C-alpha positions in Angstrom: -151.8 -148.1 -117.8 -153.1 -151.7 -118.1 -150.2 -153.1 -116.2 -151.0 -150.8 -113.3 -154.7 -151.9 -113.3 -153.6 -155.6 -113.5 -151.3 -155.2 -110.5 -154.1 -153.4 -108.5 -156.5 -156.3 -109.3 -153.9 -158.9 -108.2 -153.2 -157.0 -105.0 -156.9 -156.9 -104.2 -157.2 -160.6 -104.7 -154.3 -161.2 -102.4 -155.7 -159.0 -99.7 -159.3 -160.4 -99.7 -160.5 -161.5 -96.4 -162.8 -164.5 -95.9 -165.6 -162.2 -94.9 -165.2 -160.0 -98.0 -165.2 -163.2 -100.1 -168.4 -164.3 -98.4 -169.9 -160.9 -99.1 -169.1 -161.0 -102.8 -170.3 -164.6 -103.0 -173.7 -163.6 -101.6 -173.8 -160.6 -103.8 -173.4 -162.7 -106.9 -175.5 -165.6 -105.7 -172.8 -168.1 -104.9 -172.9 -170.4 -101.9 -169.6 -171.1 -100.2 -168.9 -171.9 -96.6 -166.8 -169.9 -94.2 -164.2 -172.7 -94.4 -164.1 -172.6 -98.2 -163.7 -168.8 -98.1 -160.8 -169.2 -95.7 -159.2 -171.8 -98.0 -159.7 -169.7 -101.1 -158.2 -166.5 -99.5 -155.3 -168.5 -98.2 -154.6 -169.9 -101.7 -154.7 -166.4 -103.1 -152.3 -165.1 -100.6 -149.8 -168.0 -100.7 -149.6 -168.6 -104.5 -148.5 -166.6 -107.4 -151.7 -165.9 -109.3 -152.0 -164.7 -112.9 -155.7 -164.0 -113.6 -155.0 -162.1 -116.8 -153.3 -165.1 -118.4 -155.4 -168.1 -119.7 -153.3 -170.7 -118.1 -153.1 -168.8 -114.8 -156.9 -168.4 -114.8 -157.3 -172.1 -115.5 -155.0 -173.0 -112.6 -157.0 -170.6 -110.3 -160.3 -172.1 -111.3 -159.0 -175.6 -110.9 -158.1 -174.8 -107.4 -161.5 -173.2 -106.8 -163.1 -176.4 -108.1 -160.9 -178.5 -105.7 -162.0 -176.3 -102.7 -165.7 -176.0 -103.7 -167.1 -178.0 -106.6 -167.2 -178.0 -110.4 -170.5 -176.1 -110.6 -169.2 -173.2 -108.4 -165.9 -173.0 -110.4 -167.9 -172.9 -113.7 -170.2 -170.3 -112.4 -167.2 -168.2 -111.3 -165.7 -168.5 -114.8 -168.9 -167.4 -116.4 -169.2 -164.5 -114.0 -165.7 -163.3 -114.8 -166.4 -163.4 -118.5 -169.6 -161.5 -118.1 -168.0 -158.8 -115.9 -165.0 -158.4 -118.2 -167.3 -158.1 -121.2 -169.6 -155.6 -119.5 -166.7 -153.3 -118.6 -165.0 -153.7 -122.0 -161.9 -155.4 -120.4 -161.7 -158.4 -122.7 -158.4 -157.2 -124.1 -156.7 -157.4 -120.7 -157.5 -161.2 -120.5 -155.4 -163.2 -122.9 
């Protein structure tokens, strides 16, 4: 079952629109520009992403840092950790 959930999550990331990303950024108190949202969603669509693997996440957050800034990337990492812990999904993230 977990591989099904992982694939659904990856598919959702690849299908995010810039407007959806801006909505989620606002919801979680992140500030990103429309251009940054466009760059991030383009990156997600064009690259193989592995958010459930530590090295894959590191690569993804490094790219987020390049597009935005270090503070935003760190805040996103912290948010991911909080969300996975609150939903009891730590075991899905190596």
